[in-house]
Gaussian input, Z-matrix of N, CA and C with variables (Angstrom, degrees):
# hf/3-21g

backbone

0 1
 N
 C     1     B1
 C     2     B2     1     A1
 N     3     B3     2     A2     1     D1
 C     4     B4     3     A3     2     D2
 C     5     B5     4     A4     3     D3
 N     6     B6     5     A5     4     D4
 C     7     B7     6     A6     5     D5
 C     8     B8     7     A7     6     D6
 N     9     B9     8     A8     7     D7
 C    10    B10     9     A9     8     D8
 C    11    B11    10    A10     9     D9
 N    12    B12    11    A11    10    D10
 C    13    B13    12    A12    11    D11
 C    14    B14    13    A13    12    D12
 N    15    B15    14    A14    13    D13
 C    16    B16    15    A15    14    D14
 C    17    B17    16    A16    15    D15
 N    18    B18    17    A17    16    D16
 C    19    B19    18    A18    17    D17
 C    20    B20    19    A19    18    D18
 N    21    B21    20    A20    19    D19
 C    22    B22    21    A21    20    D20
 C    23    B23    22    A22    21    D21
 N    24    B24    23    A23    22    D22
 C    25    B25    24    A24    23    D23
 C    26    B26    25    A25    24    D24
 N    27    B27    26    A26    25    D25
 C    28    B28    27    A27    26    D26
 C    29    B29    28    A28    27    D27
 N    30    B30    29    A29    28    D28
 C    31    B31    30    A30    29    D29
 C    32    B32    31    A31    30    D30
 N    33    B33    32    A32    31    D31
 C    34    B34    33    A33    32    D32
 C    35    B35    34    A34    33    D33
 N    36    B36    35    A35    34    D34
 C    37    B37    36    A36    35    D35
 C    38    B38    37    A37    36    D36
 N    39    B39    38    A38    37    D37
 C    40    B40    39    A39    38    D38
 C    41    B41    40    A40    39    D39
 N    42    B42    41    A41    40    D40
 C    43    B43    42    A42    41    D41
 C    44    B44    43    A43    42    D42
 N    45    B45    44    A44    43    D43
 C    46    B46    45    A45    44    D44
 C    47    B47    46    A46    45    D45
 N    48    B48    47    A47    46    D46
 C    49    B49    48    A48    47    D47
 C    50    B50    49    A49    48    D48
 N    51    B51    50    A50    49    D49
 C    52    B52    51    A51    50    D50
 C    53    B53    52    A52    51    D51
 N    54    B54    53    A53    52    D52
 C    55    B55    54    A54    53    D53
 C    56    B56    55    A55    54    D54
 N    57    B57    56    A56    55    D55
 C    58    B58    57    A57    56    D56
 C    59    B59    58    A58    57    D57
 N    60    B60    59    A59    58    D58
 C    61    B61    60    A60    59    D59
 C    62    B62    61    A61    60    D60
 N    63    B63    62    A62    61    D61
 C    64    B64    63    A63    62    D62
 C    65    B65    64    A64    63    D63
 N    66    B66    65    A65    64    D64
 C    67    B67    66    A66    65    D65
 C    68    B68    67    A67    66    D66
 N    69    B69    68    A68    67    D67
 C    70    B70    69    A69    68    D68
 C    71    B71    70    A70    69    D69
 N    72    B72    71    A71    70    D70
 C    73    B73    72    A72    71    D71
 C    74    B74    73    A73    72    D72
 N    75    B75    74    A74    73    D73
 C    76    B76    75    A75    74    D74
 C    77    B77    76    A76    75    D75
 N    78    B78    77    A77    76    D76
 C    79    B79    78    A78    77    D77
 C    80    B80    79    A79    78    D78
 N    81    B81    80    A80    79    D79
 C    82    B82    81    A81    80    D80
 C    83    B83    82    A82    81    D81
 N    84    B84    83    A83    82    D82
 C    85    B85    84    A84    83    D83
 C    86    B86    85    A85    84    D84
 N    87    B87    86    A86    85    D85
 C    88    B88    87    A87    86    D86
 C    89    B89    88    A88    87    D87
 N    90    B90    89    A89    88    D88
 C    91    B91    90    A90    89    D89
 C    92    B92    91    A91    90    D90
 N    93    B93    92    A92    91    D91
 C    94    B94    93    A93    92    D92
 C    95    B95    94    A94    93    D93
 N    96    B96    95    A95    94    D94
 C    97    B97    96    A96    95    D95
 C    98    B98    97    A97    96    D96
 N    99    B99    98    A98    97    D97
 C   100   B100    99    A99    98    D98
 C   101   B101   100   A100    99    D99
 N   102   B102   101   A101   100   D100
 C   103   B103   102   A102   101   D101
 C   104   B104   103   A103   102   D102
 N   105   B105   104   A104   103   D103
 C   106   B106   105   A105   104   D104
 C   107   B107   106   A106   105   D105
 N   108   B108   107   A107   106   D106
 C   109   B109   108   A108   107   D107
 C   110   B110   109   A109   108   D108
 N   111   B111   110   A110   109   D109
 C   112   B112   111   A111   110   D110
 C   113   B113   112   A112   111   D111
 N   114   B114   113   A113   112   D112
 C   115   B115   114   A114   113   D113
 C   116   B116   115   A115   114   D114
 N   117   B117   116   A116   115   D115
 C   118   B118   117   A117   116   D116
 C   119   B119   118   A118   117   D117
 N   120   B120   119   A119   118   D118
 C   121   B121   120   A120   119   D119
 C   122   B122   121   A121   120   D120
 N   123   B123   122   A122   121   D121
 C   124   B124   123   A123   122   D122
 C   125   B125   124   A124   123   D123
 N   126   B126   125   A125   124   D124
 C   127   B127   126   A126   125   D125
 C   128   B128   127   A127   126   D126
 N   129   B129   128   A128   127   D127
 C   130   B130   129   A129   128   D128
 C   131   B131   130   A130   129   D129
 N   132   B132   131   A131   130   D130
 C   133   B133   132   A132   131   D131
 C   134   B134   133   A133   132   D132
 N   135   B135   134   A134   133   D133
 C   136   B136   135   A135   134   D134
 C   137   B137   136   A136   135   D135
 N   138   B138   137   A137   136   D136
 C   139   B139   138   A138   137   D137
 C   140   B140   139   A139   138   D138
 N   141   B141   140   A140   139   D139
 C   142   B142   141   A141   140   D140
 C   143   B143   142   A142   141   D141
 N   144   B144   143   A143   142   D142
 C   145   B145   144   A144   143   D143
 C   146   B146   145   A145   144   D144
 N   147   B147   146   A146   145   D145
 C   148   B148   147   A147   146   D146
 C   149   B149   148   A148   147   D147
 N   150   B150   149   A149   148   D148
 C   151   B151   150   A150   149   D149
 C   152   B152   151   A151   150   D150
 N   153   B153   152   A152   151   D151
 C   154   B154   153   A153   152   D152
 C   155   B155   154   A154   153   D153
 N   156   B156   155   A155   154   D154
 C   157   B157   156   A156   155   D155
 C   158   B158   157   A157   156   D156
 N   159   B159   158   A158   157   D157
 C   160   B160   159   A159   158   D158
 C   161   B161   160   A160   159   D159
 N   162   B162   161   A161   160   D160
 C   163   B163   162   A162   161   D161
 C   164   B164   163   A163   162   D162
 N   165   B165   164   A164   163   D163
 C   166   B166   165   A165   164   D164
 C   167   B167   166   A166   165   D165
 N   168   B168   167   A167   166   D166
 C   169   B169   168   A168   167   D167
 C   170   B170   169   A169   168   D168
 N   171   B171   170   A170   169   D169
 C   172   B172   171   A171   170   D170
 C   173   B173   172   A172   171   D171
 N   174   B174   173   A173   172   D172
 C   175   B175   174   A174   173   D173
 C   176   B176   175   A175   174   D174
 N   177   B177   176   A176   175   D175
 C   178   B178   177   A177   176   D176
 C   179   B179   178   A178   177   D177
 N   180   B180   179   A179   178   D178
 C   181   B181   180   A180   179   D179
 C   182   B182   181   A181   180   D180
 N   183   B183   182   A182   181   D181
 C   184   B184   183   A183   182   D182
 C   185   B185   184   A184   183   D183
 N   186   B186   185   A185   184   D184
 C   187   B187   186   A186   185   D185
 C   188   B188   187   A187   186   D186
 N   189   B189   188   A188   187   D187
 C   190   B190   189   A189   188   D188
 C   191   B191   190   A190   189   D189
 N   192   B192   191   A191   190   D190
 C   193   B193   192   A192   191   D191
 C   194   B194   193   A193   192   D192
 N   195   B195   194   A194   193   D193
 C   196   B196   195   A195   194   D194
 C   197   B197   196   A196   195   D195
 N   198   B198   197   A197   196   D196
 C   199   B199   198   A198   197   D197
 C   200   B200   199   A199   198   D198

   B1=1.4934
   B2=1.5834
   B3=1.3042
   B4=1.5048
   B5=1.5862
   B6=1.3407
   B7=1.4285
   B8=1.4693
   B9=1.4358
   B10=1.2822
   B11=1.5333
   B12=1.3652
   B13=1.4590
   B14=1.5847
   B15=1.3647
   B16=1.4721
   B17=1.5348
   B18=1.3398
   B19=1.5265
   B20=1.6562
   B21=1.2890
   B22=1.4003
   B23=1.5471
   B24=1.3155
   B25=1.4720
   B26=1.5477
   B27=1.4736
   B28=1.4092
   B29=1.4816
   B30=1.4216
   B31=1.6004
   B32=1.5557
   B33=1.3911
   B34=1.3952
   B35=1.6068
   B36=1.3899
   B37=1.4204
   B38=1.4780
   B39=1.3608
   B40=1.4317
   B41=1.6532
   B42=1.3155
   B43=1.3890
   B44=1.5787
   B45=1.3527
   B46=1.2905
   B47=1.5101
   B48=1.4583
   B49=1.3879
   B50=1.4014
   B51=1.3283
   B52=1.4929
   B53=1.5081
   B54=1.3199
   B55=1.5417
   B56=1.5882
   B57=1.2677
   B58=1.4651
   B59=1.5163
   B60=1.3436
   B61=1.4547
   B62=1.4309
   B63=1.3494
   B64=1.3707
   B65=1.5642
   B66=1.3338
   B67=1.4746
   B68=1.4811
   B69=1.3679
   B70=1.3661
   B71=1.4624
   B72=1.1735
   B73=1.6134
   B74=1.5852
   B75=1.3577
   B76=1.4456
   B77=1.5603
   B78=1.1956
   B79=1.4760
   B80=1.5257
   B81=1.2905
   B82=1.4174
   B83=1.4717
   B84=1.3579
   B85=1.4589
   B86=1.4977
   B87=1.4126
   B88=1.4691
   B89=1.4924
   B90=1.4509
   B91=1.4760
   B92=1.4497
   B93=1.3194
   B94=1.4810
   B95=1.5291
   B96=1.2864
   B97=1.4438
   B98=1.5415
   B99=1.4345
   B100=1.5053
   B101=1.4518
   B102=1.2638
   B103=1.5930
   B104=1.3993
   B105=1.3928
   B106=1.3633
   B107=1.5329
   B108=1.3303
   B109=1.4057
   B110=1.4805
   B111=1.2505
   B112=1.3938
   B113=1.6294
   B114=1.2649
   B115=1.4544
   B116=1.5396
   B117=1.2115
   B118=1.6241
   B119=1.4823
   B120=1.3565
   B121=1.4164
   B122=1.5027
   B123=1.4020
   B124=1.4663
   B125=1.5513
   B126=1.3004
   B127=1.4954
   B128=1.6670
   B129=1.2213
   B130=1.5621
   B131=1.5216
   B132=1.1982
   B133=1.3845
   B134=1.5220
   B135=1.2033
   B136=1.3892
   B137=1.5108
   B138=1.4892
   B139=1.3160
   B140=1.5698
   B141=1.4081
   B142=1.3478
   B143=1.5519
   B144=1.3517
   B145=1.5230
   B146=1.5582
   B147=1.3606
   B148=1.4239
   B149=1.5610
   B150=1.2963
   B151=1.3440
   B152=1.4883
   B153=1.3847
   B154=1.4925
   B155=1.6398
   B156=1.2745
   B157=1.4701
   B158=1.5868
   B159=1.3475
   B160=1.4568
   B161=1.5927
   B162=1.4283
   B163=1.4401
   B164=1.5169
   B165=1.2656
   B166=1.4573
   B167=1.5242
   B168=1.3870
   B169=1.5035
   B170=1.6901
   B171=1.1821
   B172=1.4817
   B173=1.5309
   B174=1.3643
   B175=1.5327
   B176=1.3977
   B177=1.1945
   B178=1.5566
   B179=1.5635
   B180=1.3368
   B181=1.4692
   B182=1.4865
   B183=1.3008
   B184=1.4881
   B185=1.5335
   B186=1.3610
   B187=1.4874
   B188=1.4738
   B189=1.4819
   B190=1.4392
   B191=1.4118
   B192=1.2763
   B193=1.4741
   B194=1.3731
   B195=1.4559
   B196=1.4481
   B197=1.5286
   B198=1.2717
   B199=1.4127
   B200=1.4886
   A1=116.30
   A2=115.03
   A3=117.98
   A4=110.88
   A5=112.90
   A6=117.01
   A7=111.55
   A8=117.82
   A9=127.20
   A10=113.42
   A11=117.59
   A12=119.07
   A13=108.80
   A14=114.27
   A15=115.30
   A16=103.87
   A17=111.47
   A18=120.88
   A19=106.75
   A20=114.36
   A21=114.60
   A22=106.03
   A23=119.32
   A24=122.21
   A25=113.81
   A26=114.52
   A27=114.90
   A28=109.90
   A29=116.03
   A30=114.21
   A31=101.94
   A32=109.72
   A33=120.01
   A34=106.85
   A35=115.03
   A36=121.46
   A37=110.16
   A38=120.20
   A39=120.56
   A40=107.58
   A41=112.38
   A42=118.69
   A43=113.71
   A44=120.10
   A45=119.71
   A46=116.37
   A47=114.27
   A48=123.15
   A49=117.58
   A50=116.30
   A51=124.32
   A52=119.06
   A53=111.59
   A54=115.00
   A55=110.90
   A56=120.10
   A57=122.65
   A58=110.86
   A59=122.39
   A60=128.02
   A61=111.54
   A62=129.53
   A63=130.86
   A64=107.79
   A65=121.29
   A66=123.19
   A67=112.82
   A68=117.10
   A69=118.41
   A70=120.50
   A71=116.09
   A72=124.60
   A73=105.02
   A74=110.83
   A75=113.96
   A76=118.32
   A77=120.22
   A78=121.79
   A79=109.71
   A80=120.52
   A81=123.67
   A82=117.68
   A83=117.82
   A84=124.82
   A85=117.67
   A86=111.82
   A87=118.33
   A88=115.68
   A89=118.18
   A90=121.25
   A91=112.69
   A92=114.56
   A93=118.18
   A94=110.71
   A95=115.56
   A96=121.66
   A97=108.77
   A98=110.01
   A99=120.18
   A100=110.04
   A101=119.61
   A102=124.25
   A103=110.46
   A104=118.18
   A105=122.78
   A106=124.04
   A107=114.07
   A108=125.46
   A109=114.56
   A110=116.34
   A111=120.17
   A112=106.36
   A113=111.16
   A114=117.22
   A115=119.04
   A116=114.28
   A117=122.39
   A118=103.28
   A119=125.96
   A120=126.51
   A121=111.02
   A122=112.02
   A123=118.51
   A124=109.91
   A125=117.37
   A126=118.42
   A127=107.35
   A128=108.45
   A129=120.44
   A130=107.34
   A131=115.72
   A132=121.77
   A133=112.28
   A134=125.58
   A135=131.15
   A136=109.29
   A137=117.16
   A138=123.37
   A139=115.33
   A140=112.05
   A141=121.26
   A142=114.35
   A143=114.11
   A144=112.79
   A145=107.89
   A146=118.99
   A147=119.15
   A148=109.82
   A149=125.60
   A150=120.69
   A151=112.93
   A152=117.83
   A153=118.93
   A154=107.39
   A155=112.56
   A156=119.73
   A157=107.64
   A158=113.62
   A159=119.19
   A160=107.93
   A161=109.21
   A162=119.96
   A163=114.01
   A164=114.20
   A165=113.05
   A166=102.74
   A167=112.35
   A168=119.20
   A169=103.88
   A170=110.91
   A171=122.07
   A172=107.74
   A173=115.66
   A174=118.68
   A175=109.03
   A176=123.44
   A177=120.01
   A178=113.86
   A179=123.58
   A180=126.78
   A181=112.89
   A182=112.38
   A183=123.41
   A184=109.10
   A185=113.47
   A186=118.79
   A187=101.25
   A188=116.02
   A189=118.59
   A190=110.73
   A191=122.30
   A192=128.89
   A193=109.23
   A194=111.23
   A195=118.28
   A196=110.93
   A197=119.66
   A198=122.89
   A199=116.51
   D1=126.65
   D2=-176.71
   D3=-62.60
   D4=163.32
   D5=171.02
   D6=-75.63
   D7=125.17
   D8=177.17
   D9=-96.42
   D10=135.01
   D11=179.33
   D12=-139.82
   D13=148.66
   D14=179.95
   D15=-101.82
   D16=129.70
   D17=-174.85
   D18=-100.41
   D19=120.47
   D20=172.29
   D21=-117.38
   D22=176.36
   D23=-173.40
   D24=-52.89
   D25=-38.68
   D26=-174.18
   D27=-130.28
   D28=12.68
   D29=-176.60
   D30=-147.55
   D31=156.28
   D32=170.62
   D33=-127.80
   D34=121.59
   D35=-164.94
   D36=-123.29
   D37=145.21
   D38=169.65
   D39=-64.89
   D40=144.05
   D41=-178.50
   D42=-64.20
   D43=-19.68
   D44=177.61
   D45=-65.84
   D46=-29.38
   D47=173.22
   D48=-64.04
   D49=-24.11
   D50=179.70
   D51=-110.34
   D52=-37.82
   D53=-171.81
   D54=-83.26
   D55=-19.16
   D56=178.65
   D57=-55.97
   D58=-25.39
   D59=175.73
   D60=-94.54
   D61=-5.02
   D62=-170.86
   D63=-87.68
   D64=137.08
   D65=176.96
   D66=-73.69
   D67=-18.74
   D68=176.28
   D69=-89.42
   D70=-1.31
   D71=-174.72
   D72=-84.05
   D73=156.03
   D74=171.54
   D75=-54.79
   D76=163.98
   D77=-179.50
   D78=-59.36
   D79=-23.71
   D80=177.67
   D81=-79.91
   D82=-3.83
   D83=-175.74
   D84=88.06
   D85=-1.33
   D86=175.57
   D87=-87.72
   D88=151.21
   D89=177.18
   D90=-66.71
   D91=149.15
   D92=-174.64
   D93=-77.16
   D94=86.20
   D95=-179.58
   D96=-97.65
   D97=115.95
   D98=-173.79
   D99=-126.25
   D100=113.75
   D101=172.80
   D102=47.38
   D103=51.64
   D104=175.49
   D105=78.05
   D106=13.13
   D107=177.10
   D108=-137.85
   D109=149.71
   D110=-174.24
   D111=-90.68
   D112=110.06
   D113=-175.10
   D114=-66.45
   D115=-15.40
   D116=-176.27
   D117=-110.32
   D118=23.38
   D119=178.31
   D120=-153.99
   D121=-167.10
   D122=171.81
   D123=-136.92
   D124=157.47
   D125=-176.17
   D126=-65.40
   D127=141.69
   D128=178.20
   D129=-94.48
   D130=156.59
   D131=177.93
   D132=-67.51
   D133=141.28
   D134=-179.11
   D135=-117.65
   D136=127.71
   D137=-176.68
   D138=-76.18
   D139=-67.67
   D140=176.09
   D141=-93.06
   D142=152.42
   D143=-176.95
   D144=-67.12
   D145=-24.29
   D146=-176.66
   D147=-79.14
   D148=-6.78
   D149=-179.16
   D150=-68.23
   D151=154.03
   D152=-177.16
   D153=-72.46
   D154=166.06
   D155=177.33
   D156=-65.36
   D157=123.54
   D158=-171.38
   D159=-123.37
   D160=145.18
   D161=174.59
   D162=-135.47
   D163=155.95
   D164=172.18
   D165=-115.23
   D166=127.41
   D167=-173.56
   D168=-82.20
   D169=169.41
   D170=-174.80
   D171=-61.69
   D172=-32.32
   D173=179.36
   D174=-84.28
   D175=6.99
   D176=171.64
   D177=97.06
   D178=-6.72
   D179=175.15
   D180=-78.45
   D181=148.03
   D182=175.56
   D183=-91.74
   D184=122.57
   D185=-173.84
   D186=-117.17
   D187=134.49
   D188=174.51
   D189=-122.01
   D190=150.37
   D191=176.60
   D192=-110.33
   D193=114.99
   D194=178.99
   D195=-99.30
   D196=135.46
   D197=178.17
   D198=-101.44

């Protein structure tokens, strides 16, 4: 599994600090990452080919997968 991070305008946070309060997260407080996709969100548009895989979660946060 890649490293997931939540990207805000001025911060990068581990998902556990945000997802633990989300009703769509796993019971462990982790995002629903399933086979290379965020199960509780949708793919976000990527600008450059070099950008990491990005998703927007149902709560409106941008989640990136770093390999």
